[in-house]
Each structure stands twice: as C-alpha cells, then as structure tokens.
N, C-alpha and C positions, 0 to 999 in steps of 0.2 A: 668410335663411339657406338656404332650399330652392332658390333660383335658381342654376342652373349655367350655365357659359359655353357649354355645348352646346345650350342651349335658345333658342327664339324669344324668350322673355321677356328673355333677356340682350341680344339684338339690339335689342329695343325700348327697353330701359333705357339702353344705351350710345348709342343714337340720340337719346334724350331728353337725355342729357348733352351731346351735340354741339349740340343746339338751344340749350341754356342757354349754352354757351360762345360760340355765335354772337352771342347777345344781350349777354352780359357776360363776356368772357374771364376765366377763373380763378375765377369765382364758384361753380362746381359743387363745388369742394373744401370749401366751407363750408356746403353744403346737405345736408339729410337725404334719405334714400331717397324718402320721400313727397313732399317738395318737388320733387325732380327728376321724379318720376313724373307730377306735375301737368302737365308739358310734353309728355308722350307723345302727347296728343291735339292738340297744336298742328299744324295742317295748313297747307299753302300756300294763299294766297289770290290768287296771280297766277302767271303763267308763270315769272317770275324765281325766286320762292321754290320753285316746284315743281322747277326744275332744281337749285337750291342743295341742297335736301333729297335729291335724287337723287345728287348728288355726295357728300353727307355720309354716305349709307348704305353706300357702296362698301366702305370698310374693315371695317365691322362685319359685312357679309355675307360678305366673304372670310374673316375670322377664324372665323365660324360654320361655313363650309364646310370649312375646314382642320381645325378641332377635331372635326368630325363625320366625318372621313376621306374626304371627297369628292375631295380632292386633297392632295398632300403639303404640310405646313406649311413655309413659307419663313422661316427666321430673319432673312433680309435684307429680308423684305417684298416679294419680287418675285413677282408673280402675272400670269397671262395673262388676256386677255379671255375665253378659253375657260373658265378657272377661275371667273370671275365669272358667266358664263352658267350654268354647272353649279350654283353655289351659289344663284343667284337662282331657277332652276327648281325645285330641291329645296325651298328655303325656301317658295316659293309653294304647292307641292303639299302640303307638310307642314302648314303653317298653315291651308290650305283644308280639309284633312282634319280637323284639330282643331276648326276653326270649325264645320264641318258636324256633327261629333260633339256639340259644345256646343249648337248650335241644335236638333238632332234630339231630344236627350234633354231639353231644356227645353221642347219643344213638347208642349202638352197632348194627351192621347189624344182624338181626335175622338169625339163622341157622336152618335147618331142624333137625339137631342133637339135639339142645336145645329144639326146639318145641316138638319133639318126647318124650324126657325125661320128659318135663313138663306135657304132656298129660298122660303119664304112671303114674306119681305120682298123678295126679288128679283123675284118674279112678280106679287105683289099689292100694292095700295096699303098702305103701312106704317101702323101705328097700334096702339094698345093693344087694339083689338078682336080682334087675332090671338091674344092670350094671355088675354083676359078669359074667365072661366068663366061663359058665358051660355047654354049649350046642354045639351040632354039627349040620351040615346041609348037605344034600346030595350033594350040589354043592360045598362043601369045603372039602379039605383033612381032615381025621380024626384027624390029629395033630393040626388043626386050630379050636380053641374054639371061640364061639361067645356068645353074651349076649342077653337077652330079648330085651333090648333097641335097639341093632343093628338090630335084626330081625324085630322089629316093624318099624324101620326107613326105611327099604327097602321093606316093605309090605310082609314080609315072616313069620310073626308070626302066623297069623290066617288062617283058611282053605279057606276063600274067598279072601285072599290076603290082601287088605287094610282094610277090615272089616271082622267081623265074630264072632262066639260064641265059636269056638273050635280051638285048636292048629293045626297048619299045620302038615300033615302027613310026611313032609320032615324033621322035627326036631327030634333029639334024645338027650337024656341026657348023659353026659359024666361022671357023678359021682352020688353018692347016694342022693345028695341034689337037690331036684327037686322043684324049686320055681314056676314052671309053674302050679303045682297043686294048689298052693295058688292063683295064678293070674287068672287062666282060668275062674272061675265063674264071673269075672268082665269084661271079654272081650267085652261083649255087650255094655258096656259104652264107649268104645274107639271110638273116631272120626277118620275119614279118615285123615291120616297125610298129604297127598298131599293137600287136601282141606284146612286143618288147617294151613299149612305152607303158602299157597298162600294168605289166608286172613291176616295172620300176616304180611307177607311181603308187601302186598298192603297198609296196614295201615302205615307201616314204610316208604314206598316209597313216599306216599303222604306228610308225614311230612318232609322228607329230601328234596323233591322238593320245598316245601314252605320255608324251612329254607335256601336253596340255593338261591332262588329268593330274599329273604330278604337280604342276604349277598351281592348280586350283586347290589340291589337297594342302599344299604349302600355305596358300592364302588363308584357308580355314584353320590351319594349325598355328598360325602366327598371331591370331587375335588374342585378346585377354582370356584367361582361363575360364571365367564365368560365362563368357560368350561362347567359347569352344564347347563347353558342356551343354549349353542350351541348344546349340545347333546340332550337336551330335546325338543328344538323347531326347530332344523335344519333338513334338508332332509338327511337321513342316508344311507350309503352304507357299506356293510360288505365285508372284504377281508380275504381269507385264506392264510396260510403260510405252505410250505412244502419244502422238499429237492427234487432234481431231482432224480428219482429212477432208471434211466437207462441211460448209456452212449452210448448204442448201438441201442436201438429201435428208429425208426423214427416216429411211431404212438403210440397213447395211447387212452384209453377210459376215460370218466369222472368217471366211477365207480372205475377205478384203481387210478385215481388222488385223489378221495375222500378217498380211503383207506390209502393213505400216508400223507394226510394233517394233520397238528397239530390240535388237538381237544381241547387243553387247552388254546388257545389264539385266538384273533380275532383283526384285524385292522379295526377301524371304521373311516369312513370319514363323517364328519358332514358339510353340506353346509348351511351356515348361513350368511345373509346379503351379498350375492354374493361372499363370500369367502369360501374356503375349509379348514377345520381343521381336523387334524389326531390324532388318539388315539390308544393306545394298551390296551385291556382289557383281563385280564387273569382269566378265570372262575374258575380254581382250587384254585387260591389264592385270588380271589375277589379283584384284584388290577387294578387300571386304571391310565394310564400315558398319558400325552400330548406328541405327537411325531410330532411336526410341521416340523421337518427336513425331514420327509418322503415325504413331498409335492414336494421337489425338484426332487426326484427320480420318482414320479408319473408323473411329467411333461415331463420326458424324455422317457416315455413309452406310449403305447396306452391302457393300462390295463383298465383304467376307462371307456373306450368306448366299451369294450367287452360285449357280452351277459352274464348275470349272470349265473353261472354254475348250479344253482338250476333249471333253465328252459331248460337245454339241455338234449338230449337223452343220458342216462347213458352208453349205449353200442355202440354208434356210434364211429367209428375210427376217430381220429383227429390227426393233426400233433402235434408232441411232443412240449410242451411248453419249451422255453429256460430259463435256470436259469440266474439270474442277481445278481450283488453284492448289498446286502441289509444290512443296519446297524441294524440287528435283531438277537436276540439270539434264535436259532432254538430249543434249549433244553427247553426253557420256553414254547414253543408251543406244543412240542411232549411229553415232560416228566413232565411238570408242575413245573419245578424248578424255583427258583427266577431268574428273568431276569438279565443278566449281562450287565452292562453298557459298551458301546463302542464295543460290540460284533458285528462281521460281518460274512457273509457267502454267498456262492453261493446258492440262494434260489429262489423258484418259488412263486410269489404272484398272486392270482387269485381272480377275483370278484365272490362273492357267491350270494349276494342279494342286491337289491337297492329298495328304498321306492317309487320312482317315484311320490312323492307328492310335492306340492308346500310348501316351507318353511313357517312355521307359524309365525305370528306376536308374538314377544317375549317381555316380560316385561323387564324393565331396571334392576330390582333387583329380586333376587330369593333366598329364604333361603334354607338351607339344608333340613329342614323338608318339605317344599313345594315340593322340588324335590323328596324326598322319597315317599310322598303320591300321587305324580302325576300319572294320568292314562297313560300318555305318557311314563313315566319311566317304569311303570309296563309292558306296551306293548313291549317296547324295550327289557327289560330283558327276557320276555317270548319268544320273537323271538330268542334272543341269545341262550337261553338254548335249544331251539328246534333244533338248528344247532350245538351247542357246549356244549353238556351236559358233566359235569365232569365224569359221569358214567350213562350208559343207564339202563333202566328197566331190560332188559334181562341179561346184564352183572352182575348186583347186584343180581338178582334173582338166576342165576346159581351159583354165588359165595356162596350165603347162602345155596342153596340147597345141594351143595356138592355131595359126592358120598359115599354110604355105602359100607361096606366090601364085602357083597355079590354082589353088583353091580360091584365093581371093579374086583372081582374074575371072574365074567361072561365076563367082557371085557378083562380079562387076562392081567391086568396091575396093578402095585403097585404104580405108580406115582400119581394116583388119590385118594389114600386113605387119604392123608393129608387133613384134614377138616378145617385147620386154615388158614385164608387169611389175609395177611398184606395189608389191603386196607385203604389207607388214603384218606378221602374225605375232601372237601374244608377246606382251610384256616389254613395254618401251622404257620402263623406269631407269634401268641401269645403262641404257644407251647414252642418256644425258650425262651420267656420271663418267662413263668411260671416254667420252669425247669432250669433256668440259675444260681440259687443259689445267684443271685444278688437281694437284697431286693427292690431296685428301679425298676428294670426290672420286678420283680414278681408282684409288686403293679400295674405297668402299664399293665401287662398281665391280671390281674384279671379284671380290668375295661375294657380293650380292648376286651377281649373275649366275655363278656356278654353284653356290652353296646356300647362303642364308636367305636370299630373296628369290628373284625369278629371272631366268634367262630370257633372251630377248627376241631374236629376229629370225624369221624364215623368209627368204626372198628369192626371186628369180634372178639369174645371172644378169649383171648390169645395173643393179641397184647401187645406191651411193656407197662409196668405198668405206665409209666409216662403219658400216654394218660388218664388213669383213674384218675390221680391226677388233670388233667385239668378239667374234669367233676366235680370233688369234689369241687375244688376251685371256679371255675366260676359259677357252678350250684347252690351249696348250699349257698355260701356266698352272691353272688350278687342277686340271686333270692329273698332272704329274704329281703334284703335292698330295692330292687325295690318295692316289695309288701307292705312294710311298708309305703313308700311314697304314693303309690296308695291308701292304706287304709286310710291314714291321709287325703288325698284329698277328699275322699268320705264323711268324717265327717265335712269337713271345712264349707260347706254351712249352716249347722245347727247353726253355730255360727255367721253368718253374719247378721248385722242389716238391716231389710228391709226398714227402715226409715219411711215409711208411715203406718206402722202397718199391712200391708198385709202379711199374713203368707207365701205366695209364694215368694221365693227369686229369682225366675226366671223372674220377671217382667222386661221388657226391659227398660234399662236406669238406673236401680238401681245402685248406687255407692257401690263398695266394699271397696274402700279406698279414702281418700281425703287428699291432702297435705302430702301424704306418710303415713298417719295414718290409720290403719285398723278400719273399723266401725263394731263393733260386738254387739250382743244383751247383755242385762243385765245378762241373764242366762250364756252367754258365758264368760263375765267378772268374774262372780262368780265362774264358773267352772274352768276357767284358774287359778284364784288365789288359789283355793283349791288344784288343781293338782300341781301347782308349789311348794307349801309348802310340799305337799306329796312326790314329787320326791326328793326334797332336804333332807327331813328327812330320806328317805329310803337310799339315795345314800351317805349321809355324804359328805366328801371332795372328790375331784377328785382322790387323791391318794388312799383313801380307796376303792373307786369304782373300780379302776384299779387293785387292789391287787388280 
C-alpha cells in the first residue's frame, strides 16, 4: 500500500512483472505481490537475456521519469532518446544515493578494539595467542592478565609505545606459552593504531554524514507538494525546543541554554507568499510534519522578533526565558523518540537562525524527485545538520575509540572498560517493520529501508542481532534488485532504433517510442526473440521455476 508509482520500488516491481510475463504471458494477473517480487532478483545469465532485460526496462523507466516531472507525460506514449537518457541518469543517481544511505547507516561504527585486532592479524601470524590473556604489565596487579591485542590497543606492546620493533620492558609472561616470541619479528610492520583508527573513523563519518543528509532530503521530498514548495522556496527560520532548567535562577547564558535544547528536532517556519507555515523535522528519525497549529502560539509571543541565538554572546548573562504551554512532545526533541500526538508541556522555544532572504519565486508544481535533487534542499539539510546533528564527530569518535584495560586501570575506574556502545543512529521506523513477524510489514520494511523511506541503524559491534538482520534484508536483497534495473537501463540504448541510420542514439529529437510502441533495431528484435525463447525453455512453467 505504501509503494507509489513515483518510486524506484515501483520500477523494480513493474520490471519484475515484465519478467514473469516473458516466462508465462498472462500469469502475473493471478499472482500475489510477494510471488511477483520473487522474480525481482532474476538476473541475466548471458548477453541475450541482458539485452532483453534492457529492452524490458525502457517503458518502466520512461513512466518513472514522466511521473517525477523530468519531462512531460505523453498520453500517446511518444518519448525521445533524450527523455530516456534523462530518466536513466536520474534513476541511477537517485537509487545510488539511497543505496549509499542504506549501506552507510547499516555500517557498524568502527571501534579501536576491532581496528587493532585487524591490524595485528594483517601484520603478525594469526592465531589465538593474539587474544589469549597470558601476559602481565607493571601497571596492573599480577592477578590481572592481559592479551597482546589489549596491549597493542593502548600503545603498551612495543618499546616506543605506538610503534617499535621490540617488546616493551614493562610486559612479562605469566605462563610458559610465550606468543610474543612468535610475534616480535613482525612488530616493524605494525602501523600506529591511533593513526589507523582515525583514518578508519574519518572514512566512516564521511559516509554516515552523506547517508544522514540523503535521509533528510528524502524526508523533505516525501511531504505533500504544497509543503515541499514552501520549504524549498520560502524564507526559513529555525527554532529550538527545550525545558526550563531552573526554577530559581533569574539569569542564564546562551551556552547553558544550548546545553539543554533538544538536538533531535527543530521547528521550521517557512514564509511563502506572505504567509507563514510551520513544520517539525526530527533529525534522528528523518520525519517531517506540518504543524500549522503552532502559528497561533507564535502570534501570542514575540519570539519571532528576537535576535537569533546563533548570533549572541554565548557567555553573556541574560534574563531567564520563561516557559510557555506548547503542544509539543519534548521527548521527541531530547531523546529522539517518536513524537506523541496531542502532547503538551511547559517548554521554551527560541529562535536559532533565520535566512534573511527574500522568498524566491516558486513553480506551481514540484515533483518529489525535483525537491530531492534541489540545491536549495541540499543547503537546507546541510544547515540543519550543522545545528542539529544526530551525533557529532567527537561523540562518535570517542564512542568508537573506547578505553583499553590499561587506560582504565591508570584512571582507576572500572566503568570505562565496557567497549560496547548501544548507539542507534537515524531512522528506526523500518526496524519495527522488519522485525514484526508480520509478512506485510516486513515486505514494507524491506522496500522502505532501502528505497522509499529511510534506512535504519548504525551500531557498534555487539548491539542486538535484529539490527544485523535489517542490514541483511535491506542491503543484500534490495541492492541486487536495484542494480539489476540500473544494469538493464545501461543496455537499453543499444536496442533502440536510431530511425535515420545514424549510429549515435543520442541525436536530439530521436524517438524512442511512438504510439506506445517501442522502436528497436532489427538486431534488438532478433536478440529479444532469442532471449525470450531461451528464458522460457530454461524456466519451464512458473510453478517449476518457483520450486
């Protein structure tokens, strides 16, 4: 029910129907959605089928492009080669962005513990001796054994600390099995674990930033068209939400206010056509809602006329801001939970930033795809994430860096030894679908995570196993289906009739279809006929193919 004809999921589904019809014409009408979807991953196994699938995807790609406003819809089914190239390019860019988003958010946060062990296994002979606790260190009680892995992680393995060619003099063996004698000749090959972790984390963080940005662009492109236009072309103002943090203080600083404001949500005011429209955007969940009812409360206050807090002196004492009754769910802002309808609370709403630009002339219509690829949407998302990041660089870096046993011992604390962090990064919606045991919800979740909605989880190793199942389902299943559509699109142009005999099919104005009939080359007709016979002979009946 949630799949729309403007989505890549629709292209994949209609393409799967076409594959079924090639095998057994007319049979798709008697099949369920799930039965048809089982053919989505049916890929070509030779050149003829590759070209046949390329031919088959043309109509679906053109329909997708027209619905998304890339070119005018033709009731007669007449499209040009240029139309197809436009649709294919945007389809590839769009699905690649969504796939990157899914992969990035499903990628576990790298930990120094994991990076250290991987580096040991790369440079040293592999074996259990790397993780066996058979050694002591002068900074630990003799009863506390430690492993080569743990020593390397904290920079205590080698005589120079993070690098070296010899074992540190502070290490001693607790039994007769000394794996260090086996490992020491290879010490010179070990890289500095601090540098290695920083590089690994930087690569991860760039991808998670890109994925989060894509998810928020999706959130803004999935709302109704009138709201999309207002947010894209209106003059924007951001407002923060927090609780009053003291009933006794008369003054407060902006720095203290910023400490208590909700980081997972923002109120956006879009001024468009001399009207103001209000929205809630939740960055941790990538969800956007129209909240026009907030306008009545803003009218009773002077908040919109205040100086944006981003421009104020962080440490100057100011009079305490009074809390007012707002129809907002504070937990959605400070904890990232799903917003509860009709929730109210004594809250403080403050202006953070305003654009100060003249509202732009807006088109009367705007497709979801146009909003997604809009530079204005990208700029808005970048600004939101700069003020409301679901997690900052330093927070994630420190979480993954963790603390080694020796480091914890030197700080005289046991609390910091736990290296597993239950960190949930954006978009929890389809987790519930994929783990619900409800076939309809699971099917919705698979498409939602990778394509139509928002992918889900980034976590440190050791987090609940259901998160791993999300990555498995959305990553492996959908990525393959999407790539098959993209691959077929790449081959489609080789089968299109250039009409005038010119080899280049990119000649402007060349028709790709006329009166709804595809115009293909003689070679294309020959190839498709051969491939059709081949796939039917290989597949037999649908029942046999499904068995």
